[in-house]
ChimeraX commands (.cxc) that place a marker at each C-alpha (Angstrom):
marker #1 position 34.21,-29.09,-31.32 radius 0.5
marker #1 position 34.87,-30.67,-34.70 radius 0.5
marker #1 position 32.73,-30.04,-37.75 radius 0.5
marker #1 position 31.08,-33.47,-37.71 radius 0.5
marker #1 position 29.96,-33.00,-34.08 radius 0.5
marker #1 position 28.88,-29.45,-34.87 radius 0.5
marker #1 position 26.78,-30.72,-37.81 radius 0.5
marker #1 position 25.05,-33.30,-35.58 radius 0.5
marker #1 position 24.32,-30.66,-32.89 radius 0.5
marker #1 position 22.85,-28.28,-35.52 radius 0.5
marker #1 position 20.59,-31.04,-37.03 radius 0.5
marker #1 position 19.37,-31.99,-33.57 radius 0.5
marker #1 position 18.75,-28.50,-32.42 radius 0.5
marker #1 position 16.83,-27.81,-35.61 radius 0.5
marker #1 position 14.66,-30.86,-35.30 radius 0.5
marker #1 position 14.16,-30.91,-31.48 radius 0.5
marker #1 position 13.98,-27.29,-30.45 radius 0.5
marker #1 position 10.49,-27.64,-29.01 radius 0.5
marker #1 position 11.65,-30.46,-26.64 radius 0.5
marker #1 position 14.74,-28.53,-25.68 radius 0.5
marker #1 position 12.65,-25.48,-24.74 radius 0.5
marker #1 position 9.41,-27.04,-23.32 radius 0.5
marker #1 position 10.29,-27.33,-19.62 radius 0.5
marker #1 position 13.44,-25.03,-19.50 radius 0.5
marker #1 position 13.51,-21.64,-17.95 radius 0.5
marker #1 position 13.78,-18.85,-20.57 radius 0.5
marker #1 position 15.51,-15.46,-20.10 radius 0.5
marker #1 position 14.42,-12.68,-22.43 radius 0.5
marker #1 position 11.40,-12.71,-24.79 radius 0.5
marker #1 position 9.80,-16.16,-24.83 radius 0.5
marker #1 position 9.16,-15.98,-28.53 radius 0.5
marker #1 position 12.48,-14.23,-29.68 radius 0.5
marker #1 position 13.76,-15.10,-33.17 radius 0.5
marker #1 position 17.20,-16.07,-31.96 radius 0.5
marker #1 position 17.96,-18.66,-29.37 radius 0.5
marker #1 position 20.97,-19.33,-27.16 radius 0.5
marker #1 position 20.95,-22.64,-25.16 radius 0.5
marker #1 position 23.26,-22.65,-22.15 radius 0.5
marker #1 position 24.27,-25.67,-20.07 radius 0.5
marker #1 position 24.89,-24.06,-16.76 radius 0.5
marker #1 position 25.28,-24.82,-13.03 radius 0.5
marker #1 position 24.42,-22.12,-10.51 radius 0.5
marker #1 position 27.40,-22.91,-8.22 radius 0.5
marker #1 position 30.03,-22.71,-11.25 radius 0.5
marker #1 position 31.95,-19.35,-11.21 radius 0.5
marker #1 position 32.46,-19.56,-15.06 radius 0.5
marker #1 position 28.69,-19.99,-15.50 radius 0.5
marker #1 position 28.20,-16.89,-13.36 radius 0.5
marker #1 position 30.60,-14.98,-15.63 radius 0.5
marker #1 position 28.71,-16.05,-18.73 radius 0.5
marker #1 position 25.42,-15.28,-17.26 radius 0.5
marker #1 position 26.68,-11.68,-16.94 radius 0.5
marker #1 position 27.69,-11.59,-20.61 radius 0.5
marker #1 position 24.27,-13.15,-21.53 radius 0.5
marker #1 position 22.54,-10.54,-19.46 radius 0.5
marker #1 position 24.32,-7.93,-21.35 radius 0.5
marker #1 position 23.25,-9.37,-24.58 radius 0.5
marker #1 position 19.59,-9.52,-23.50 radius 0.5
marker #1 position 19.68,-5.87,-22.38 radius 0.5
marker #1 position 21.04,-4.80,-25.86 radius 0.5
marker #1 position 18.93,-7.12,-27.96 radius 0.5
marker #1 position 15.21,-7.89,-28.04 radius 0.5
marker #1 position 15.50,-10.57,-30.70 radius 0.5
marker #1 position 17.33,-13.07,-28.41 radius 0.5
marker #1 position 16.23,-15.53,-25.81 radius 0.5
marker #1 position 18.40,-17.74,-23.50 radius 0.5
marker #1 position 17.12,-21.21,-22.77 radius 0.5
marker #1 position 18.73,-22.30,-19.38 radius 0.5
marker #1 position 19.65,-26.01,-19.24 radius 0.5
marker #1 position 20.29,-26.55,-15.59 radius 0.5
marker #1 position 23.13,-29.07,-15.58 radius 0.5
marker #1 position 23.28,-30.14,-11.99 radius 0.5
marker #1 position 26.83,-31.36,-11.61 radius 0.5
marker #1 position 27.96,-30.18,-8.09 radius 0.5
marker #1 position 25.49,-32.24,-6.05 radius 0.5
marker #1 position 24.03,-30.47,-3.06 radius 0.5
marker #1 position 25.22,-27.17,-4.27 radius 0.5
marker #1 position 23.50,-27.62,-7.69 radius 0.5
marker #1 position 20.40,-29.74,-7.08 radius 0.5
marker #1 position 17.94,-27.33,-5.32 radius 0.5
marker #1 position 18.79,-24.27,-7.58 radius 0.5
marker #1 position 18.35,-26.41,-10.71 radius 0.5
marker #1 position 15.09,-27.83,-9.55 radius 0.5
marker #1 position 13.77,-24.51,-8.35 radius 0.5
marker #1 position 14.50,-22.69,-11.58 radius 0.5
marker #1 position 12.64,-25.37,-13.64 radius 0.5
marker #1 position 9.77,-25.54,-11.14 radius 0.5
marker #1 position 9.53,-21.69,-11.14 radius 0.5
marker #1 position 8.76,-21.78,-14.88 radius 0.5
marker #1 position 5.47,-23.74,-14.12 radius 0.5
marker #1 position 4.22,-20.81,-12.08 radius 0.5
marker #1 position 5.47,-17.85,-14.15 radius 0.5
marker #1 position 8.15,-17.54,-16.81 radius 0.5
marker #1 position 9.08,-13.98,-15.86 radius 0.5
marker #1 position 9.44,-14.85,-12.15 radius 0.5
marker #1 position 11.34,-17.99,-13.18 radius 0.5
marker #1 position 13.86,-15.73,-15.09 radius 0.5
marker #1 position 14.05,-13.39,-12.13 radius 0.5
marker #1 position 14.92,-16.32,-9.73 radius 0.5
marker #1 position 17.52,-17.54,-12.28 radius 0.5
marker #1 position 19.14,-14.14,-12.24 radius 0.5
marker #1 position 19.01,-13.98,-8.44 radius 0.5
marker #1 position 20.64,-17.46,-8.12 radius 0.5
marker #1 position 23.41,-16.46,-10.66 radius 0.5
marker #1 position 24.21,-13.01,-9.17 radius 0.5
marker #1 position 23.87,-13.69,-5.39 radius 0.5
marker #1 position 25.22,-16.44,-3.02 radius 0.5
marker #1 position 22.73,-19.12,-2.01 radius 0.5
marker #1 position 25.14,-20.70,0.45 radius 0.5
marker #1 position 27.84,-19.44,2.85 radius 0.5
marker #1 position 31.25,-20.71,3.75 radius 0.5
marker #1 position 29.56,-21.59,7.16 radius 0.5
marker #1 position 27.05,-23.78,5.35 radius 0.5
marker #1 position 29.92,-25.72,3.63 radius 0.5
marker #1 position 31.28,-26.85,7.03 radius 0.5
marker #1 position 28.54,-29.44,7.58 radius 0.5
marker #1 position 28.26,-31.29,4.29 radius 0.5
marker #1 position 25.41,-33.57,5.72 radius 0.5
marker #1 position 23.17,-30.45,6.04 radius 0.5
marker #1 position 24.43,-28.61,2.87 radius 0.5
marker #1 position 21.48,-29.68,0.63 radius 0.5
marker #1 position 18.93,-28.52,3.13 radius 0.5
marker #1 position 20.66,-25.19,3.75 radius 0.5
marker #1 position 21.02,-24.52,0.02 radius 0.5
marker #1 position 17.36,-25.37,-0.61 radius 0.5
marker #1 position 16.19,-23.05,2.26 radius 0.5
marker #1 position 18.27,-20.21,0.89 radius 0.5
marker #1 position 16.91,-20.80,-2.70 radius 0.5
marker #1 position 13.34,-20.85,-1.29 radius 0.5
marker #1 position 13.88,-17.46,0.44 radius 0.5
marker #1 position 15.04,-16.04,-3.02 radius 0.5
marker #1 position 12.05,-17.60,-4.70 radius 0.5
marker #1 position 9.76,-15.87,-2.16 radius 0.5
marker #1 position 11.55,-12.65,-2.87 radius 0.5
marker #1 position 10.99,-13.33,-6.58 radius 0.5
marker #1 position 7.25,-13.46,-5.89 radius 0.5
marker #1 position 6.85,-17.28,-6.29 radius 0.5
marker #1 position 4.56,-19.41,-4.19 radius 0.5
marker #1 position 7.23,-21.38,-2.26 radius 0.5
marker #1 position 4.91,-24.08,-0.97 radius 0.5
marker #1 position 3.95,-24.94,-4.64 radius 0.5
marker #1 position 7.49,-24.52,-5.77 radius 0.5
marker #1 position 8.81,-26.97,-3.22 radius 0.5
marker #1 position 6.16,-29.51,-4.28 radius 0.5
marker #1 position 6.92,-28.91,-7.94 radius 0.5
marker #1 position 10.68,-29.34,-7.38 radius 0.5
marker #1 position 9.96,-33.08,-6.68 radius 0.5
marker #1 position 7.54,-33.39,-9.58 radius 0.5
marker #1 position 7.39,-35.01,-12.96 radius 0.5
marker #1 position 8.24,-31.87,-15.08 radius 0.5
marker #1 position 11.43,-31.13,-13.10 radius 0.5
marker #1 position 12.56,-34.72,-13.40 radius 0.5
marker #1 position 11.85,-34.80,-17.12 radius 0.5
marker #1 position 13.81,-31.51,-17.73 radius 0.5
marker #1 position 16.77,-32.71,-15.71 radius 0.5
marker #1 position 16.73,-35.94,-17.65 radius 0.5
marker #1 position 16.54,-34.02,-20.84 radius 0.5
marker #1 position 19.55,-31.87,-19.84 radius 0.5
marker #1 position 21.59,-34.93,-18.99 radius 0.5
marker #1 position 20.68,-36.74,-22.12 radius 0.5
marker #1 position 21.47,-33.85,-24.42 radius 0.5
marker #1 position 24.76,-33.35,-22.50 radius 0.5
marker #1 position 25.72,-36.95,-23.22 radius 0.5
marker #1 position 24.56,-36.61,-26.89 radius 0.5
marker #1 position 26.50,-33.43,-27.37 radius 0.5
marker #1 position 29.49,-34.77,-25.33 radius 0.5
marker #1 position 29.27,-31.87,-22.78 radius 0.5
marker #1 position 31.37,-32.64,-19.89 radius 0.5
marker #1 position 31.44,-29.32,-18.12 radius 0.5
marker #1 position 29.81,-26.02,-17.72 radius 0.5
marker #1 position 29.23,-23.48,-19.22 radius 0.5
marker #1 position 28.39,-24.78,-22.63 radius 0.5
marker #1 position 26.48,-22.64,-25.20 radius 0.5
marker #1 position 24.72,-23.37,-28.43 radius 0.5
marker #1 position 24.26,-20.11,-30.22 radius 0.5
marker #1 position 22.12,-20.29,-33.37 radius 0.5
marker #1 position 23.17,-23.92,-33.87 radius 0.5
marker #1 position 26.95,-23.28,-33.19 radius 0.5
marker #1 position 28.48,-24.99,-30.19 radius 0.5
marker #1 position 30.84,-23.17,-27.71 radius 0.5
marker #1 position 32.38,-25.07,-24.76 radius 0.5
marker #1 position 33.52,-22.75,-21.89 radius 0.5
marker #1 position 32.99,-19.20,-20.85 radius 0.5
marker #1 position 32.91,-16.93,-23.86 radius 0.5
marker #1 position 32.74,-13.18,-23.86 radius 0.5
marker #1 position 29.94,-10.81,-25.03 radius 0.5
marker #1 position 31.66,-9.91,-28.39 radius 0.5
marker #1 position 31.90,-13.59,-29.36 radius 0.5
marker #1 position 28.27,-14.23,-28.41 radius 0.5
marker #1 position 27.07,-11.25,-30.57 radius 0.5
marker #1 position 29.22,-12.32,-33.50 radius 0.5
marker #1 position 27.77,-15.92,-33.27 radius 0.5
marker #1 position 24.20,-14.44,-33.16 radius 0.5
marker #1 position 24.86,-12.39,-36.20 radius 0.5
marker #1 position 26.70,-15.01,-38.28 radius 0.5
marker link #1:1,2 radius 0.2
marker link #1:2,3 radius 0.2
marker link #1:3,4 radius 0.2
marker link #1:4,5 radius 0.2
marker link #1:5,6 radius 0.2
marker link #1:6,7 radius 0.2
marker link #1:7,8 radius 0.2
marker link #1:8,9 radius 0.2
marker link #1:9,10 radius 0.2
marker link #1:10,11 radius 0.2
marker link #1:11,12 radius 0.2
marker link #1:12,13 radius 0.2
marker link #1:13,14 radius 0.2
marker link #1:14,15 radius 0.2
marker link #1:15,16 radius 0.2
marker link #1:16,17 radius 0.2
marker link #1:17,18 radius 0.2
marker link #1:18,19 radius 0.2
marker link #1:19,20 radius 0.2
marker link #1:20,21 radius 0.2
marker link #1:21,22 radius 0.2
marker link #1:22,23 radius 0.2
marker link #1:23,24 radius 0.2
marker link #1:24,25 radius 0.2
marker link #1:25,26 radius 0.2
marker link #1:26,27 radius 0.2
marker link #1:27,28 radius 0.2
marker link #1:28,29 radius 0.2
marker link #1:29,30 radius 0.2
marker link #1:30,31 radius 0.2
marker link #1:31,32 radius 0.2
marker link #1:32,33 radius 0.2
marker link #1:33,34 radius 0.2
marker link #1:34,35 radius 0.2
marker link #1:35,36 radius 0.2
marker link #1:36,37 radius 0.2
marker link #1:37,38 radius 0.2
marker link #1:38,39 radius 0.2
marker link #1:39,40 radius 0.2
marker link #1:40,41 radius 0.2
marker link #1:41,42 radius 0.2
marker link #1:42,43 radius 0.2
marker link #1:43,44 radius 0.2
marker link #1:44,45 radius 0.2
marker link #1:45,46 radius 0.2
marker link #1:46,47 radius 0.2
marker link #1:47,48 radius 0.2
marker link #1:48,49 radius 0.2
marker link #1:49,50 radius 0.2
marker link #1:50,51 radius 0.2
marker link #1:51,52 radius 0.2
marker link #1:52,53 radius 0.2
marker link #1:53,54 radius 0.2
marker link #1:54,55 radius 0.2
marker link #1:55,56 radius 0.2
marker link #1:56,57 radius 0.2
marker link #1:57,58 radius 0.2
marker link #1:58,59 radius 0.2
marker link #1:59,60 radius 0.2
marker link #1:60,61 radius 0.2
marker link #1:61,62 radius 0.2
marker link #1:62,63 radius 0.2
marker link #1:63,64 radius 0.2
marker link #1:64,65 radius 0.2
marker link #1:65,66 radius 0.2
marker link #1:66,67 radius 0.2
marker link #1:67,68 radius 0.2
marker link #1:68,69 radius 0.2
marker link #1:69,70 radius 0.2
marker link #1:70,71 radius 0.2
marker link #1:71,72 radius 0.2
marker link #1:72,73 radius 0.2
marker link #1:73,74 radius 0.2
marker link #1:74,75 radius 0.2
marker link #1:75,76 radius 0.2
marker link #1:76,77 radius 0.2
marker link #1:77,78 radius 0.2
marker link #1:78,79 radius 0.2
marker link #1:79,80 radius 0.2
marker link #1:80,81 radius 0.2
marker link #1:81,82 radius 0.2
marker link #1:82,83 radius 0.2
marker link #1:83,84 radius 0.2
marker link #1:84,85 radius 0.2
marker link #1:85,86 radius 0.2
marker link #1:86,87 radius 0.2
marker link #1:87,88 radius 0.2
marker link #1:88,89 radius 0.2
marker link #1:89,90 radius 0.2
marker link #1:90,91 radius 0.2
marker link #1:91,92 radius 0.2
marker link #1:92,93 radius 0.2
marker link #1:93,94 radius 0.2
marker link #1:94,95 radius 0.2
marker link #1:95,96 radius 0.2
marker link #1:96,97 radius 0.2
marker link #1:97,98 radius 0.2
marker link #1:98,99 radius 0.2
marker link #1:99,100 radius 0.2
marker link #1:100,101 radius 0.2
marker link #1:101,102 radius 0.2
marker link #1:102,103 radius 0.2
marker link #1:103,104 radius 0.2
marker link #1:104,105 radius 0.2
marker link #1:105,106 radius 0.2
marker link #1:106,107 radius 0.2
marker link #1:107,108 radius 0.2
marker link #1:108,109 radius 0.2
marker link #1:109,110 radius 0.2
marker link #1:110,111 radius 0.2
marker link #1:111,112 radius 0.2
marker link #1:112,113 radius 0.2
marker link #1:113,114 radius 0.2
marker link #1:114,115 radius 0.2
marker link #1:115,116 radius 0.2
marker link #1:116,117 radius 0.2
marker link #1:117,118 radius 0.2
marker link #1:118,119 radius 0.2
marker link #1:119,120 radius 0.2
marker link #1:120,121 radius 0.2
marker link #1:121,122 radius 0.2
marker link #1:122,123 radius 0.2
marker link #1:123,124 radius 0.2
marker link #1:124,125 radius 0.2
marker link #1:125,126 radius 0.2
marker link #1:126,127 radius 0.2
marker link #1:127,128 radius 0.2
marker link #1:128,129 radius 0.2
marker link #1:129,130 radius 0.2
marker link #1:130,131 radius 0.2
marker link #1:131,132 radius 0.2
marker link #1:132,133 radius 0.2
marker link #1:133,134 radius 0.2
marker link #1:134,135 radius 0.2
marker link #1:135,136 radius 0.2
marker link #1:136,137 radius 0.2
marker link #1:137,138 radius 0.2
marker link #1:138,139 radius 0.2
marker link #1:139,140 radius 0.2
marker link #1:140,141 radius 0.2
marker link #1:141,142 radius 0.2
marker link #1:142,143 radius 0.2
marker link #1:143,144 radius 0.2
marker link #1:144,145 radius 0.2
marker link #1:145,146 radius 0.2
marker link #1:146,147 radius 0.2
marker link #1:147,148 radius 0.2
marker link #1:148,149 radius 0.2
marker link #1:149,150 radius 0.2
marker link #1:150,151 radius 0.2
marker link #1:151,152 radius 0.2
marker link #1:152,153 radius 0.2
marker link #1:153,154 radius 0.2
marker link #1:154,155 radius 0.2
marker link #1:155,156 radius 0.2
marker link #1:156,157 radius 0.2
marker link #1:157,158 radius 0.2
marker link #1:158,159 radius 0.2
marker link #1:159,160 radius 0.2
marker link #1:160,161 radius 0.2
marker link #1:161,162 radius 0.2
marker link #1:162,163 radius 0.2
marker link #1:163,164 radius 0.2
marker link #1:164,165 radius 0.2
marker link #1:165,166 radius 0.2
marker link #1:166,167 radius 0.2
marker link #1:167,168 radius 0.2
marker link #1:168,169 radius 0.2
marker link #1:169,170 radius 0.2
marker link #1:170,171 radius 0.2
marker link #1:171,172 radius 0.2
marker link #1:172,173 radius 0.2
marker link #1:173,174 radius 0.2
marker link #1:174,175 radius 0.2
marker link #1:175,176 radius 0.2
marker link #1:176,177 radius 0.2
marker link #1:177,178 radius 0.2
marker link #1:178,179 radius 0.2
marker link #1:179,180 radius 0.2
marker link #1:180,181 radius 0.2
marker link #1:181,182 radius 0.2
marker link #1:182,183 radius 0.2
marker link #1:183,184 radius 0.2
marker link #1:184,185 radius 0.2
marker link #1:185,186 radius 0.2
marker link #1:186,187 radius 0.2
marker link #1:187,188 radius 0.2
marker link #1:188,189 radius 0.2
marker link #1:189,190 radius 0.2
marker link #1:190,191 radius 0.2
marker link #1:191,192 radius 0.2
marker link #1:192,193 radius 0.2
marker link #1:193,194 radius 0.2
marker link #1:194,195 radius 0.2
view
């Protein structure tokens, strides 16, 4: 990302952090001093790898939070997980973080589910709701909220910001106002946090 774009990203993040964070699931301490924004998709293998690196950062640092911007780009494989993560925050931020972790570290669809594309969305949603139940969420409320205004607003916010920052794929990280397209390792994340 060139310096002009980076400057624009920095200015936007500084002035609009509240909007960027408002409806998004947050991993780590809600009020941490340092913020990492990650545009991610639960069905993206590179996003899953970055999730592992971010998890390591959160285990080693209590001054960092990760704001999860669910960029639903793989249709039926992405929609229900993205909506569920956002809707979960309405019930309980900690349980939402637990659900995000579960969806990033476990499979929410099988090869068998992929055979019938017309039923894929339903199967993915059913599997995601099972995980939500395991995370301690009220799944009836979650399902209702998944179709609600807050989820729609956050998904629109994610798309608008992706367009503004010219994010065409996932993962994409903004660490302390520096932009990083692609999967980056733990050491690079730490270096960016401490810059």
